[in-house]
PDB file of N, H, CA, C and O in Angstrom:
ATOM      1  N   MET A   1     -63.883  94.280 218.655  1.00  0.00           N
ATOM      2  CA  MET A   1     -64.955  93.412 217.797  1.00  0.00           C
ATOM      3  C   MET A   1     -64.326  92.701 216.737  1.00  0.00           C
ATOM      4  O   MET A   1     -63.583  93.266 215.934  1.00  0.00           O
ATOM      5  N   SER A   2     -64.636  91.287 216.694  1.00  0.00           N
ATOM      6  H   SER A   2     -65.240  90.829 217.347  1.00  0.00           H
ATOM      7  CA  SER A   2     -64.399  90.616 215.764  1.00  0.00           C
ATOM      8  C   SER A   2     -65.573  90.836 214.401  1.00  0.00           C
ATOM      9  O   SER A   2     -66.625  91.459 214.540  1.00  0.00           O
ATOM     10  N   VAL A   3     -65.196  90.284 213.297  1.00  0.00           N
ATOM     11  H   VAL A   3     -64.341  89.778 213.183  1.00  0.00           H
ATOM     12  CA  VAL A   3     -65.707  90.679 211.854  1.00  0.00           C
ATOM     13  C   VAL A   3     -66.791  90.094 212.346  1.00  0.00           C
ATOM     14  O   VAL A   3     -67.555  91.021 212.618  1.00  0.00           O
ATOM     15  N   GLY A   4     -67.477  88.720 212.713  1.00  0.00           N
ATOM     16  H   GLY A   4     -66.857  87.967 212.493  1.00  0.00           H
ATOM     17  CA  GLY A   4     -68.591  88.269 213.249  1.00  0.00           C
ATOM     18  C   GLY A   4     -69.603  88.997 213.524  1.00  0.00           C
ATOM     19  O   GLY A   4     -70.703  89.162 212.995  1.00  0.00           O
ATOM     20  N   THR A   5     -68.863  89.584 214.805  1.00  0.00           N
ATOM     21  H   THR A   5     -67.970  89.450 215.235  1.00  0.00           H
ATOM     22  CA  THR A   5     -69.908  90.194 215.562  1.00  0.00           C
ATOM     23  C   THR A   5     -70.541  91.490 214.892  1.00  0.00           C
ATOM     24  O   THR A   5     -71.728  91.800 214.793  1.00  0.00           O
ATOM     25  N   ALA A   6     -69.312  92.206 214.428  1.00  0.00           N
ATOM     26  H   ALA A   6     -68.347  91.954 214.508  1.00  0.00           H
ATOM     27  CA  ALA A   6     -69.626  93.348 214.074  1.00  0.00           C
ATOM     28  C   ALA A   6     -70.481  93.213 212.242  1.00  0.00           C
ATOM     29  O   ALA A   6     -70.622  94.208 211.531  1.00  0.00           O
ATOM     30  N   ALA A   7     -70.914  91.845 211.834  1.00  0.00           N
ATOM     31  H   ALA A   7     -70.799  91.036 212.411  1.00  0.00           H
ATOM     32  CA  ALA A   7     -71.405  91.827 210.831  1.00  0.00           C
ATOM     33  C   ALA A   7     -72.754  91.486 211.322  1.00  0.00           C
ATOM     34  O   ALA A   7     -73.663  91.804 210.555  1.00  0.00           O
ATOM     35  N   LEU A   8     -73.097  90.901 212.445  1.00  0.00           N
ATOM     36  H   LEU A   8     -72.358  90.643 213.069  1.00  0.00           H
ATOM     37  CA  LEU A   8     -74.624  90.664 212.943  1.00  0.00           C
ATOM     38  C   LEU A   8     -74.736  92.004 213.532  1.00  0.00           C
ATOM     39  O   LEU A   8     -75.843  92.489 213.296  1.00  0.00           O
ATOM     40  N   ARG A   9     -73.928  92.803 214.252  1.00  0.00           N
ATOM     41  H   ARG A   9     -73.029  92.409 214.443  1.00  0.00           H
ATOM     42  CA  ARG A   9     -74.607  94.358 214.690  1.00  0.00           C
ATOM     43  C   ARG A   9     -74.617  95.200 213.433  1.00  0.00           C
ATOM     44  O   ARG A   9     -75.341  96.193 213.503  1.00  0.00           O
ATOM     45  N   ALA A  10     -74.017  95.027 212.386  1.00  0.00           N
ATOM     46  H   ALA A  10     -73.429  94.221 212.328  1.00  0.00           H
ATOM     47  CA  ALA A  10     -74.675  95.858 210.973  1.00  0.00           C
ATOM     48  C   ALA A  10     -75.699  95.423 210.732  1.00  0.00           C
ATOM     49  O   ALA A  10     -76.517  96.331 210.587  1.00  0.00           O
ATOM     50  N   ALA A  11     -76.291  94.036 210.549  1.00  0.00           N
ATOM     51  H   ALA A  11     -75.626  93.298 210.666  1.00  0.00           H
ATOM     52  CA  ALA A  11     -77.393  93.576 210.010  1.00  0.00           C
ATOM     53  C   ALA A  11     -78.592  93.978 210.907  1.00  0.00           C
ATOM     54  O   ALA A  11     -79.642  94.465 210.488  1.00  0.00           O
ATOM     55  N   TRP A  12     -78.189  93.615 212.623  1.00  0.00           N
ATOM     56  H   TRP A  12     -77.336  93.220 212.963  1.00  0.00           H
ATOM     57  CA  TRP A  12     -79.262  94.473 213.424  1.00  0.00           C
ATOM     58  C   TRP A  12     -79.298  96.096 213.245  1.00  0.00           C
ATOM     59  O   TRP A  12     -80.429  96.582 213.252  1.00  0.00           O
ATOM     60  N   ASN A  13     -78.647  96.629 213.150  1.00  0.00           N
ATOM     61  H   ASN A  13     -77.728  96.234 213.144  1.00  0.00           H
ATOM     62  CA  ASN A  13     -78.791  97.903 212.928  1.00  0.00           C
ATOM     63  C   ASN A  13     -79.552  98.559 211.281  1.00  0.00           C
ATOM     64  O   ASN A  13     -79.742  99.741 210.996  1.00  0.00           O
ATOM     65  N   LEU A  14     -79.814  97.515 210.556  1.00  0.00           N
ATOM     66  H   LEU A  14     -79.659  96.555 210.787  1.00  0.00           H
ATOM     67  CA  LEU A  14     -80.485  97.490 209.184  1.00  0.00           C
ATOM     68  C   LEU A  14     -81.260  96.991 209.003  1.00  0.00           C
ATOM     69  O   LEU A  14     -81.650  96.770 207.857  1.00  0.00           O
ATOM     70  N   ARG A  15     -82.144  96.369 210.596  1.00  0.00           N
ATOM     71  H   ARG A  15     -81.827  96.548 211.527  1.00  0.00           H
ATOM     72  CA  ARG A  15     -82.955  95.754 210.640  1.00  0.00           C
ATOM     73  C   ARG A  15     -84.590  96.048 209.946  1.00  0.00           C
ATOM     74  O   ARG A  15     -85.421  95.339 209.378  1.00  0.00           O
ATOM     75  N   VAL A  16     -84.517  97.350 210.306  1.00  0.00           N
ATOM     76  H   VAL A  16     -83.843  97.927 210.767  1.00  0.00           H
ATOM     77  CA  VAL A  16     -85.919  98.046 209.879  1.00  0.00           C
ATOM     78  C   VAL A  16     -85.893  97.662 208.447  1.00  0.00           C
ATOM     79  O   VAL A  16     -86.849  97.086 207.927  1.00  0.00           O
ATOM     80  N   LEU A  17     -84.785  97.981 207.786  1.00  0.00           N
ATOM     81  H   LEU A  17     -84.009  98.449 208.208  1.00  0.00           H
ATOM     82  CA  LEU A  17     -84.664  98.057 206.095  1.00  0.00           C
ATOM     83  C   LEU A  17     -84.821  96.430 205.578  1.00  0.00           C
ATOM     84  O   LEU A  17     -84.989  96.126 204.397  1.00  0.00           O
ATOM     85  N   ALA A  18     -84.738  95.498 206.649  1.00  0.00           N
ATOM     86  H   ALA A  18     -84.602  95.745 207.608  1.00  0.00           H
ATOM     87  CA  ALA A  18     -84.978  94.188 206.219  1.00  0.00           C
ATOM     88  C   ALA A  18     -86.604  94.098 206.011  1.00  0.00           C
ATOM     89  O   ALA A  18     -87.082  93.663 204.963  1.00  0.00           O
ATOM     90  N   LEU A  19     -87.272  94.473 206.922  1.00  0.00           N
ATOM     91  H   LEU A  19     -86.885  94.827 207.773  1.00  0.00           H
ATOM     92  CA  LEU A  19     -88.681  94.599 206.602  1.00  0.00           C
ATOM     93  C   LEU A  19     -89.248  94.571 205.460  1.00  0.00           C
ATOM     94  O   LEU A  19     -90.141  93.808 205.094  1.00  0.00           O
ATOM     95  N   PHE A  20     -88.631  95.581 204.756  1.00  0.00           N
ATOM     96  H   PHE A  20     -87.905  96.201 205.053  1.00  0.00           H
ATOM     97  CA  PHE A  20     -88.890  95.971 203.386  1.00  0.00           C
ATOM     98  C   PHE A  20     -88.448  94.812 202.306  1.00  0.00           C
ATOM     99  O   PHE A  20     -88.800  94.929 201.132  1.00  0.00           O
ATOM    100  N   LEU A  21     -87.690  93.728 202.727  1.00  0.00           N
ATOM    101  H   LEU A  21     -87.403  93.633 203.681  1.00  0.00           H
ATOM    102  CA  LEU A  21     -87.222  92.718 201.784  1.00  0.00           C
ATOM    103  C   LEU A  21     -88.526  91.446 201.867  1.00  0.00           C
ATOM    104  O   LEU A  21     -88.888  90.800 200.885  1.00  0.00           O
ATOM    105  N   LEU A  22     -89.127  91.282 203.348  1.00  0.00           N
ATOM    106  H   LEU A  22     -88.833  91.807 204.147  1.00  0.00           H
ATOM    107  CA  LEU A  22     -90.230  90.640 203.654  1.00  0.00           C
ATOM    108  C   LEU A  22     -91.536  90.764 203.021  1.00  0.00           C
ATOM    109  O   LEU A  22     -92.264  89.816 202.727  1.00  0.00           O
ATOM    110  N   GLY A  23     -91.803  92.107 202.815  1.00  0.00           N
ATOM    111  H   GLY A  23     -91.211  92.877 203.053  1.00  0.00           H
ATOM    112  CA  GLY A  23     -92.883  92.348 202.520  1.00  0.00           C
ATOM    113  C   GLY A  23     -93.609  92.045 201.187  1.00  0.00           C
ATOM    114  O   GLY A  23     -94.817  91.857 201.043  1.00  0.00           O
ATOM    115  N   PRO A  24     -92.624  92.032 200.221  1.00  0.00           N
ATOM    116  CA  PRO A  24     -92.927  92.025 198.814  1.00  0.00           C
ATOM    117  C   PRO A  24     -92.783  90.081 198.659  1.00  0.00           C
ATOM    118  O   PRO A  24     -93.418  89.342 197.906  1.00  0.00           O
ATOM    119  N   VAL A  25     -91.998  89.820 199.410  1.00  0.00           N
ATOM    120  H   VAL A  25     -91.483  90.421 200.021  1.00  0.00           H
ATOM    121  CA  VAL A  25     -91.968  88.076 199.277  1.00  0.00           C
ATOM    122  C   VAL A  25     -93.049  87.469 199.773  1.00  0.00           C
ATOM    123  O   VAL A  25     -93.442  86.483 199.149  1.00  0.00           O
ATOM    124  N   VAL A  26     -93.807  87.888 201.009  1.00  0.00           N
ATOM    125  H   VAL A  26     -93.488  88.689 201.516  1.00  0.00           H
ATOM    126  CA  VAL A  26     -94.940  87.886 201.912  1.00  0.00           C
ATOM    127  C   VAL A  26     -96.148  88.421 200.559  1.00  0.00           C
ATOM    128  O   VAL A  26     -97.298  88.002 200.692  1.00  0.00           O
ATOM    129  N   GLY A  27     -95.990  88.873 199.938  1.00  0.00           N
ATOM    130  H   GLY A  27     -95.056  89.214 199.830  1.00  0.00           H
ATOM    131  CA  GLY A  27     -97.276  89.764 199.241  1.00  0.00           C
ATOM    132  C   GLY A  27     -97.289  88.555 198.088  1.00  0.00           C
ATOM    133  O   GLY A  27     -98.372  88.030 197.831  1.00  0.00           O
ATOM    134  N   VAL A  28     -95.766  88.001 197.213  1.00  0.00           N
ATOM    135  H   VAL A  28     -94.886  88.427 197.422  1.00  0.00           H
ATOM    136  CA  VAL A  28     -95.875  87.091 195.943  1.00  0.00           C
ATOM    137  C   VAL A  28     -96.181  86.134 196.453  1.00  0.00           C
ATOM    138  O   VAL A  28     -96.910  85.393 195.794  1.00  0.00           O
ATOM    139  N   VAL A  29     -95.785  85.702 197.825  1.00  0.00           N
ATOM    140  H   VAL A  29     -95.192  86.304 198.360  1.00  0.00           H
ATOM    141  CA  VAL A  29     -96.442  84.306 198.038  1.00  0.00           C
ATOM    142  C   VAL A  29     -98.163  83.975 198.128  1.00  0.00           C
ATOM    143  O   VAL A  29     -98.783  82.985 197.741  1.00  0.00           O
ATOM    144  N   LEU A  30     -98.710  85.418 198.901  1.00  0.00           N
ATOM    145  H   LEU A  30     -98.206  86.222 199.215  1.00  0.00           H
ATOM    146  CA  LEU A  30    -100.071  85.405 199.284  1.00  0.00           C
ATOM    147  C   LEU A  30    -101.364  85.494 198.124  1.00  0.00           C
ATOM    148  O   LEU A  30    -102.532  85.110 198.180  1.00  0.00           O
ATOM    149  N   VAL A  31    -100.474  86.269 196.929  1.00  0.00           N
ATOM    150  H   VAL A  31     -99.524  86.580 196.882  1.00  0.00           H
ATOM    151  CA  VAL A  31    -100.975  86.137 195.495  1.00  0.00           C
ATOM    152  C   VAL A  31    -100.903  84.964 194.855  1.00  0.00           C
ATOM    153  O   VAL A  31    -101.899  84.507 194.294  1.00  0.00           O
ATOM    154  N   SER A  32     -99.707  84.319 194.854  1.00  0.00           N
ATOM    155  H   SER A  32     -98.898  84.691 195.309  1.00  0.00           H
ATOM    156  CA  SER A  32     -99.590  83.133 194.388  1.00  0.00           C
ATOM    157  C   SER A  32    -100.398  81.905 194.646  1.00  0.00           C
ATOM    158  O   SER A  32    -100.796  81.148 193.760  1.00  0.00           O
ATOM    159  N   VAL A  33    -100.646  81.739 196.135  1.00  0.00           N
ATOM    160  H   VAL A  33    -100.323  82.354 196.855  1.00  0.00           H
ATOM    161  CA  VAL A  33    -101.603  81.134 196.710  1.00  0.00           C
ATOM    162  C   VAL A  33    -102.799  81.361 196.323  1.00  0.00           C
ATOM    163  O   VAL A  33    -103.558  80.496 195.888  1.00  0.00           O
ATOM    164  N   VAL A  34    -103.054  82.526 196.448  1.00  0.00           N
ATOM    165  H   VAL A  34    -102.437  83.229 196.801  1.00  0.00           H
ATOM    166  CA  VAL A  34    -104.677  82.621 196.734  1.00  0.00           C
ATOM    167  C   VAL A  34    -105.449  82.558 195.098  1.00  0.00           C
ATOM    168  O   VAL A  34    -106.446  81.943 194.720  1.00  0.00           O
ATOM    169  N   PHE A  35    -104.442  83.537 194.315  1.00  0.00           N
ATOM    170  H   PHE A  35    -103.631  84.036 194.622  1.00  0.00           H
ATOM    171  CA  PHE A  35    -104.907  84.117 192.641  1.00  0.00           C
ATOM    172  C   PHE A  35    -104.242  83.231 192.105  1.00  0.00           C
ATOM    173  O   PHE A  35    -105.035  82.659 191.357  1.00  0.00           O
ATOM    174  N   GLY A  36    -102.848  82.555 191.989  1.00  0.00           N
ATOM    175  H   GLY A  36    -102.204  83.020 192.597  1.00  0.00           H
ATOM    176  CA  GLY A  36    -102.124  81.708 191.214  1.00  0.00           C
ATOM    177  C   GLY A  36    -101.699  82.822 190.285  1.00  0.00           C
ATOM    178  O   GLY A  36    -102.468  83.605 189.727  1.00  0.00           O
ATOM    179  N   MET A  37    -100.262  82.797 190.178  1.00  0.00           N
ATOM    180  H   MET A  37     -99.638  82.161 190.631  1.00  0.00           H
ATOM    181  CA  MET A  37     -99.771  83.374 189.274  1.00  0.00           C
ATOM    182  C   MET A  37     -98.693  82.907 188.515  1.00  0.00           C
ATOM    183  O   MET A  37     -97.825  82.208 189.036  1.00  0.00           O
ATOM    184  N   PRO A  38     -98.654  83.320 186.984  1.00  0.00           N
ATOM    185  CA  PRO A  38     -97.747  82.621 186.009  1.00  0.00           C
ATOM    186  C   PRO A  38     -96.483  82.420 186.129  1.00  0.00           C
ATOM    187  O   PRO A  38     -95.886  83.421 186.526  1.00  0.00           O
ATOM    188  N   GLU A  39     -95.580  81.146 185.862  1.00  0.00           N
ATOM    189  H   GLU A  39     -96.065  80.333 185.540  1.00  0.00           H
ATOM    190  CA  GLU A  39     -94.074  80.977 186.446  1.00  0.00           C
ATOM    191  C   GLU A  39     -93.461  81.973 186.222  1.00  0.00           C
ATOM    192  O   GLU A  39     -92.604  82.258 187.059  1.00  0.00           O
ATOM    193  N   GLY A  40     -93.659  83.048 184.840  1.00  0.00           N
ATOM    194  H   GLY A  40     -94.356  82.817 184.161  1.00  0.00           H
ATOM    195  CA  GLY A  40     -92.880  84.127 184.567  1.00  0.00           C
ATOM    196  C   GLY A  40     -93.260  85.474 185.360  1.00  0.00           C
ATOM    197  O   GLY A  40     -92.522  86.401 185.026  1.00  0.00           O
ATOM    198  N   LEU A  41     -93.921  85.713 186.023  1.00  0.00           N
ATOM    199  H   LEU A  41     -94.521  84.960 186.295  1.00  0.00           H
ATOM    200  CA  LEU A  41     -94.181  86.334 187.021  1.00  0.00           C
ATOM    201  C   LEU A  41     -93.337  86.100 187.938  1.00  0.00           C
ATOM    202  O   LEU A  41     -92.459  86.958 188.025  1.00  0.00           O
ATOM    203  N   ILE A  42     -93.263  85.062 188.820  1.00  0.00           N
ATOM    204  H   ILE A  42     -93.976  84.365 188.750  1.00  0.00           H
ATOM    205  CA  ILE A  42     -92.964  84.460 189.862  1.00  0.00           C
ATOM    206  C   ILE A  42     -91.203  84.411 189.576  1.00  0.00           C
ATOM    207  O   ILE A  42     -90.575  84.081 190.582  1.00  0.00           O
ATOM    208  N   ARG A  43     -90.535  84.639 188.597  1.00  0.00           N
ATOM    209  H   ARG A  43     -91.045  84.907 187.779  1.00  0.00           H
ATOM    210  CA  ARG A  43     -89.415  83.909 187.891  1.00  0.00           C
ATOM    211  C   ARG A  43     -88.869  86.086 188.424  1.00  0.00           C
ATOM    212  O   ARG A  43     -88.092  86.682 189.170  1.00  0.00           O
ATOM    213  N   ILE A  44     -89.862  86.367 187.476  1.00  0.00           N
ATOM    214  H   ILE A  44     -90.493  85.883 186.870  1.00  0.00           H
ATOM    215  CA  ILE A  44     -89.266  88.008 187.712  1.00  0.00           C
ATOM    216  C   ILE A  44     -89.342  88.632 189.031  1.00  0.00           C
ATOM    217  O   ILE A  44     -88.583  89.560 189.309  1.00  0.00           O
ATOM    218  N   ALA A  45     -90.350  88.113 190.005  1.00  0.00           N
ATOM    219  H   ALA A  45     -90.966  87.359 189.779  1.00  0.00           H
ATOM    220  CA  ALA A  45     -90.468  88.817 191.150  1.00  0.00           C
ATOM    221  C   ALA A  45     -89.065  88.121 191.918  1.00  0.00           C
ATOM    222  O   ALA A  45     -88.263  88.763 192.596  1.00  0.00           O
ATOM    223  N   ALA A  46     -89.005  86.814 191.658  1.00  0.00           N
ATOM    224  H   ALA A  46     -89.657  86.293 191.107  1.00  0.00           H
ATOM    225  CA  ALA A  46     -87.733  86.311 192.285  1.00  0.00           C
ATOM    226  C   ALA A  46     -85.923  87.151 191.916  1.00  0.00           C
ATOM    227  O   ALA A  46     -84.968  87.314 192.675  1.00  0.00           O
ATOM    228  N   VAL A  47     -86.043  87.382 190.965  1.00  0.00           N
ATOM    229  H   VAL A  47     -86.819  87.249 190.348  1.00  0.00           H
ATOM    230  CA  VAL A  47     -84.913  88.571 190.150  1.00  0.00           C
ATOM    231  C   VAL A  47     -84.926  89.830 190.944  1.00  0.00           C
ATOM    232  O   VAL A  47     -83.911  90.208 191.529  1.00  0.00           O
ATOM    233  N   VAL A  48     -86.333  90.661 190.991  1.00  0.00           N
ATOM    234  H   VAL A  48     -87.158  90.354 190.516  1.00  0.00           H
ATOM    235  CA  VAL A  48     -86.262  91.448 192.025  1.00  0.00           C
ATOM    236  C   VAL A  48     -86.011  91.596 193.427  1.00  0.00           C
ATOM    237  O   VAL A  48     -85.351  92.552 193.834  1.00  0.00           O
ATOM    238  N   PHE A  49     -86.505  90.686 194.239  1.00  0.00           N
ATOM    239  H   PHE A  49     -87.041  89.909 193.908  1.00  0.00           H
ATOM    240  CA  PHE A  49     -86.027  90.471 195.116  1.00  0.00           C
ATOM    241  C   PHE A  49     -84.085  89.662 195.798  1.00  0.00           C
ATOM    242  O   PHE A  49     -83.596  89.486 196.914  1.00  0.00           O
ATOM    243  N   LEU A  50     -83.555  89.388 194.215  1.00  0.00           N
ATOM    244  H   LEU A  50     -83.953  89.531 193.309  1.00  0.00           H
ATOM    245  CA  LEU A  50     -82.323  89.564 194.398  1.00  0.00           C
ATOM    246  C   LEU A  50     -81.612  90.333 194.254  1.00  0.00           C
ATOM    247  O   LEU A  50     -80.466  90.182 194.679  1.00  0.00           O
ATOM    248  N   PHE A  51     -82.058  91.666 193.488  1.00  0.00           N
ATOM    249  H   PHE A  51     -82.989  91.789 193.143  1.00  0.00           H
ATOM    250  CA  PHE A  51     -81.521  92.605 193.290  1.00  0.00           C
ATOM    251  C   PHE A  51     -81.704  93.106 194.722  1.00  0.00           C
ATOM    252  O   PHE A  51     -80.718  93.225 195.450  1.00  0.00           O
ATOM    253  N   SER A  52     -83.088  93.440 195.204  1.00  0.00           N
ATOM    254  H   SER A  52     -83.888  93.344 194.613  1.00  0.00           H
ATOM    255  CA  SER A  52     -82.957  93.856 196.762  1.00  0.00           C
ATOM    256  C   SER A  52     -82.434  93.281 197.550  1.00  0.00           C
ATOM    257  O   SER A  52     -82.257  94.034 198.508  1.00  0.00           O
ATOM    258  N   LEU A  53     -81.974  92.126 197.771  1.00  0.00           N
ATOM    259  H   LEU A  53     -82.118  91.515 196.993  1.00  0.00           H
ATOM    260  CA  LEU A  53     -81.080  91.352 198.778  1.00  0.00           C
ATOM    261  C   LEU A  53     -79.783  92.071 198.329  1.00  0.00           C
ATOM    262  O   LEU A  53     -79.121  92.632 199.202  1.00  0.00           O
ATOM    263  N   ALA A  54     -79.394  92.099 197.129  1.00  0.00           N
ATOM    264  H   ALA A  54     -79.932  91.643 196.421  1.00  0.00           H
ATOM    265  CA  ALA A  54     -77.934  92.679 196.639  1.00  0.00           C
ATOM    266  C   ALA A  54     -77.545  94.044 197.056  1.00  0.00           C
ATOM    267  O   ALA A  54     -76.450  94.499 197.385  1.00  0.00           O
ATOM    268  N   THR A  55     -78.913  94.672 196.944  1.00  0.00           N
ATOM    269  H   THR A  55     -79.803  94.302 196.677  1.00  0.00           H
ATOM    270  CA  THR A  55     -78.549  96.157 197.539  1.00  0.00           C
ATOM    271  C   THR A  55     -78.708  96.191 198.935  1.00  0.00           C
ATOM    272  O   THR A  55     -78.260  97.241 199.397  1.00  0.00           O
ATOM    273  N   PHE A  56     -79.241  95.331 199.889  1.00  0.00           N
ATOM    274  H   PHE A  56     -79.605  94.479 199.514  1.00  0.00           H
ATOM    275  CA  PHE A  56     -79.195  95.132 201.129  1.00  0.00           C
ATOM    276  C   PHE A  56     -77.820  94.902 201.380  1.00  0.00           C
ATOM    277  O   PHE A  56     -76.967  95.640 201.874  1.00  0.00           O
ATOM    278  N   GLY A  57     -77.755  93.668 200.919  1.00  0.00           N
ATOM    279  H   GLY A  57     -78.448  93.068 200.518  1.00  0.00           H
ATOM    280  CA  GLY A  57     -75.936  93.708 201.227  1.00  0.00           C
ATOM    281  C   GLY A  57     -74.854  94.665 201.291  1.00  0.00           C
ATOM    282  O   GLY A  57     -74.033  94.767 202.202  1.00  0.00           O
ATOM    283  N   ILE A  58     -74.951  95.520 199.987  1.00  0.00           N
ATOM    284  H   ILE A  58     -75.619  95.437 199.247  1.00  0.00           H
ATOM    285  CA  ILE A  58     -74.154  96.614 200.152  1.00  0.00           C
ATOM    286  C   ILE A  58     -74.571  97.760 201.301  1.00  0.00           C
ATOM    287  O   ILE A  58     -73.679  98.462 201.775  1.00  0.00           O
ATOM    288  N   LEU A  59     -75.669  97.888 201.639  1.00  0.00           N
ATOM    289  H   LEU A  59     -76.394  97.317 201.254  1.00  0.00           H
ATOM    290  CA  LEU A  59     -75.874  98.741 202.805  1.00  0.00           C
ATOM    291  C   LEU A  59     -75.364  98.115 203.923  1.00  0.00           C
ATOM    292  O   LEU A  59     -74.644  98.781 204.667  1.00  0.00           O
ATOM    293  N   VAL A  60     -75.613  96.888 204.201  1.00  0.00           N
ATOM    294  H   VAL A  60     -76.197  96.346 203.597  1.00  0.00           H
ATOM    295  CA  VAL A  60     -74.663  96.186 205.269  1.00  0.00           C
ATOM    296  C   VAL A  60     -73.117  96.323 205.344  1.00  0.00           C
ATOM    297  O   VAL A  60     -72.521  96.634 206.374  1.00  0.00           O
ATOM    298  N   ARG A  61     -72.412  96.007 203.912  1.00  0.00           N
ATOM    299  H   ARG A  61     -72.897  95.754 203.075  1.00  0.00           H
ATOM    300  CA  ARG A  61     -71.073  96.171 203.907  1.00  0.00           C
ATOM    301  C   ARG A  61     -70.681  97.660 204.528  1.00  0.00           C
ATOM    302  O   ARG A  61     -69.705  97.848 205.253  1.00  0.00           O
ATOM    303  N   GLY A  62     -71.471  98.518 204.178  1.00  0.00           N
ATOM    304  H   GLY A  62     -72.264  98.365 203.588  1.00  0.00           H
ATOM    305  CA  GLY A  62     -70.875  99.847 204.616  1.00  0.00           C
ATOM    306  C   GLY A  62     -70.951  99.971 205.598  1.00  0.00           C
ATOM    307  O   GLY A  62     -70.079 100.704 206.065  1.00  0.00           O
ATOM    308  N   GLU A  63     -72.004  99.377 206.633  1.00  0.00           N
ATOM    309  H   GLU A  63     -72.712  98.781 206.254  1.00  0.00           H
ATOM    310  CA  GLU A  63     -72.553 100.035 208.075  1.00  0.00           C
ATOM    311  C   GLU A  63     -71.440  99.033 208.599  1.00  0.00           C
ATOM    312  O   GLU A  63     -70.896  99.385 209.646  1.00  0.00           O
ATOM    313  N   LEU A  64     -71.060  97.955 208.091  1.00  0.00           N
ATOM    314  H   LEU A  64     -71.503  97.669 207.241  1.00  0.00           H
ATOM    315  CA  LEU A  64     -69.905  96.654 208.649  1.00  0.00           C
ATOM    316  C   LEU A  64     -68.623  97.662 208.562  1.00  0.00           C
ATOM    317  O   LEU A  64     -67.892  97.841 209.537  1.00  0.00           O
ATOM    318  N   ARG A  65     -68.424  98.286 207.339  1.00  0.00           N
ATOM    319  H   ARG A  65     -69.017  98.141 206.547  1.00  0.00           H
ATOM    320  CA  ARG A  65     -67.273  99.388 207.499  1.00  0.00           C
ATOM    321  C   ARG A  65     -67.042 100.433 208.774  1.00  0.00           C
ATOM    322  O   ARG A  65     -66.105 100.639 209.545  1.00  0.00           O
ATOM    323  N   ARG A  66     -68.380 100.987 208.600  1.00  0.00           N
ATOM    324  H   ARG A  66     -69.141 100.820 207.974  1.00  0.00           H
ATOM    325  CA  ARG A  66     -68.643 102.123 209.567  1.00  0.00           C
ATOM    326  C   ARG A  66     -68.345 101.628 210.792  1.00  0.00           C
ATOM    327  O   ARG A  66     -67.620 102.306 211.521  1.00  0.00           O
ATOM    328  N   LEU A  67     -68.872 100.286 211.271  1.00  0.00           N
ATOM    329  H   LEU A  67     -69.461  99.735 210.679  1.00  0.00           H
ATOM    330  CA  LEU A  67     -68.541  99.674 212.607  1.00  0.00           C
ATOM    331  C   LEU A  67     -67.182  99.537 212.836  1.00  0.00           C
ATOM    332  O   LEU A  67     -66.749 100.033 213.876  1.00  0.00           O
ATOM    333  N   MET A  68     -66.495  99.030 212.165  1.00  0.00           N
ATOM    334  H   MET A  68     -66.847  98.627 211.320  1.00  0.00           H
ATOM    335  CA  MET A  68     -65.125  98.711 211.947  1.00  0.00           C
ATOM    336  C   MET A  68     -64.035  99.747 212.123  1.00  0.00           C
ATOM    337  O   MET A  68     -62.922  99.487 212.581  1.00  0.00           O
ATOM    338  N   VAL A  69     -64.463 101.005 211.704  1.00  0.00           N
ATOM    339  H   VAL A  69     -65.367 101.216 211.332  1.00  0.00           H
ATOM    340  CA  VAL A  69     -63.433 102.012 211.806  1.00  0.00           C
ATOM    341  C   VAL A  69     -63.148 102.297 213.430  1.00  0.00           C
ATOM    342  O   VAL A  69     -64.104 102.466 214.187  1.00  0.00           O
ATOM    343  N   PRO A  70     -61.674 102.341 213.946  1.00  0.00           N
ATOM    344  CA  PRO A  70     -61.520 102.590 215.200  1.00  0.00           C
ATOM    345  C   PRO A  70     -62.080 103.826 215.449  1.00  0.00           C
ATOM    346  O   PRO A  70     -62.039 104.712 214.594  1.00  0.00           O
ATOM    347  N   ARG A  71     -62.821 104.051 216.987  1.00  0.00           N
ATOM    348  H   ARG A  71     -62.855 103.332 217.681  1.00  0.00           H
ATOM    349  CA  ARG A  71     -63.375 105.235 217.644  1.00  0.00           C
ATOM    350  C   ARG A  71     -61.982 105.975 218.092  1.00  0.00           C
ATOM    351  O   ARG A  71     -61.055 105.382 218.645  1.00  0.00           O
ATOM    352  N   ARG A  72     -61.987 107.103 217.826  1.00  0.00           N
ATOM    353  H   ARG A  72     -62.740 107.585 217.377  1.00  0.00           H
ATOM    354  CA  ARG A  72     -60.620 108.295 218.347  1.00  0.00           C
ATOM    355  C   ARG A  72     -61.676 108.181 219.995  1.00  0.00           C
ATOM    356  O   ARG A  72     -62.808 107.701 220.039  1.00  0.00           O
ATOM    357  N   PRO A  73     -60.860 108.798 221.265  1.00  0.00           N
ATOM    358  CA  PRO A  73     -61.278 108.692 222.651  1.00  0.00           C
ATOM    359  C   PRO A  73     -61.807 110.390 222.573  1.00  0.00           C
ATOM    360  O   PRO A  73     -60.920 110.969 221.946  1.00  0.00           O
ATOM    361  N   PRO A  74     -62.475 111.004 222.813  1.00  0.00           N
ATOM    362  CA  PRO A  74     -62.679 112.410 223.002  1.00  0.00           C
ATOM    363  C   PRO A  74     -61.885 113.014 223.425  1.00  0.00           C
ATOM    364  O   PRO A  74     -61.230 112.575 224.371  1.00  0.00           O
ATOM    365  N   ALA A  75     -61.611 114.386 222.826  1.00  0.00           N
ATOM    366  H   ALA A  75     -62.143 114.742 222.058  1.00  0.00           H
ATOM    367  CA  ALA A  75     -60.576 115.454 223.042  1.00  0.00           C
ATOM    368  C   ALA A  75     -60.730 116.100 224.500  1.00  0.00           C
ATOM    369  O   ALA A  75     -61.856 116.443 224.862  1.00  0.00           O
ATOM    370  N   GLY A  76     -59.939 116.226 225.109  1.00  0.00           N
ATOM    371  H   GLY A  76     -59.024 115.947 224.815  1.00  0.00           H
ATOM    372  CA  GLY A  76     -59.916 116.960 226.048  1.00  0.00           C
ATOM    373  C   GLY A  76     -59.765 116.149 227.171  1.00  0.00           C
ATOM    374  O   GLY A  76     -59.710 116.652 228.293  1.00  0.00           O
TER     375      GLY A  76
END
């Protein structure tokens, strides 16, 4: 399995967690459009999103390492 294919598979395995990244983004956009948000709050939300994205990246790296470990054939 190539690294690119394994990376896509690792991201696919964590697709449910990726939904937790989309929820806050959609919420901030909706609140900003409907009520208007000060620029400072938008920047804070962007920093929190980047932190969440970095955490997700760490999880994807761990999943990628798990997928790249060669599997041993079953004993017997």
